[in-house]
C-alpha positions in Angstrom: -14.3 23.4 -34.9 -11.7 21.6 -32.9 -12.2 18.3 -31.2 -11.1 17.3 -27.7 -7.9 15.2 -27.9 -9.1 12.9 -25.0 -12.7 12.1 -25.8 -13.4 13.5 -29.3 -16.1 15.9 -28.1 -16.3 19.6 -28.9 -13.3 21.4 -27.5 -13.7 24.5 -25.5 -10.2 25.0 -24.2 -6.7 25.1 -25.9 -3.9 23.9 -23.7 -0.2 24.2 -23.9 2.4 22.0 -22.2 6.1 22.0 -22.0 6.3 18.2 -22.4 3.7 17.9 -25.2 2.5 19.9 -28.1 -0.6 22.0 -27.5 -4.0 20.6 -27.9 -7.7 21.1 -27.3 -9.9 19.7 -24.5 -13.6 19.8 -23.8 -14.7 21.3 -20.5 -15.3 17.9 -18.9 -11.8 16.6 -19.8 -10.2 19.9 -18.7 -11.9 19.6 -15.3 -10.6 16.0 -14.8 -7.1 17.0 -15.9 -7.0 19.9 -13.5 -8.2 17.6 -10.7 -5.3 15.3 -11.4 -2.6 18.0 -11.3 -3.9 20.1 -8.4 -1.2 20.4 -5.7 -3.6 19.3 -3.0 -4.6 16.1 -4.7 -0.9 15.4 -5.5 0.2 16.0 -1.9 -2.7 13.9 -0.5 -0.9 10.9 -1.9 2.0 11.4 0.6 -0.2 11.5 3.7 -0.3 8.5 6.0 -3.8 7.9 7.3 -4.2 7.0 10.9 -5.8 3.6 11.5 -8.9 3.5 13.5 -7.9 0.5 15.6 -5.0 2.2 17.4 -2.3 0.0 15.9 0.8 1.2 14.1 0.9 -0.4 10.6 4.6 -0.5 10.6 5.6 -2.0 13.9 2.3 -3.2 15.4 2.6 -1.0 18.6 -0.7 -0.2 20.1 -2.3 2.6 22.1 -2.4 0.3 25.1 1.3 -0.4 25.0 2.1 3.3 24.9 -0.2 3.9 27.9 1.5 1.1 29.9 5.1 1.8 28.9 5.3 5.5 27.8 7.3 4.2 24.8 6.7 4.1 21.1 7.6 1.2 18.8 8.9 3.3 15.9 8.9 6.8 14.4 5.7 6.1 12.5 3.8 5.5 15.7 3.6 9.3 16.0 1.4 9.4 13.0 -0.4 6.1 13.4 -1.5 6.2 17.0 -4.1 8.4 18.6 -2.7 11.9 19.0 -4.5 12.7 22.2 -2.7 9.8 23.9 0.7 11.1 22.8 -0.1 14.7 23.9 -0.7 13.9 27.5 1.8 12.7 30.1 1.2 8.9 30.7 1.7 9.3 34.5 -1.1 11.8 35.0 
């Protein structure tokens, strides 16, 4: 009976990797490993999250400044500020 190379439990899965020699994992460690390498979890690390206070974290521009001037402070404002404000024409 093989042992899990991460936790030492009873292994239920044999894995092969290009970087490492093959090994065995239990189902719990295999689930955690798959969660770490899923493309969605990897790509989520690149997303910028919009702040709830309506302030760009890069330049400090606010929703109110956009409404008053129709200008943005930097390119990151498109992702940081409220999208419904950016979608409408300020002179409406």
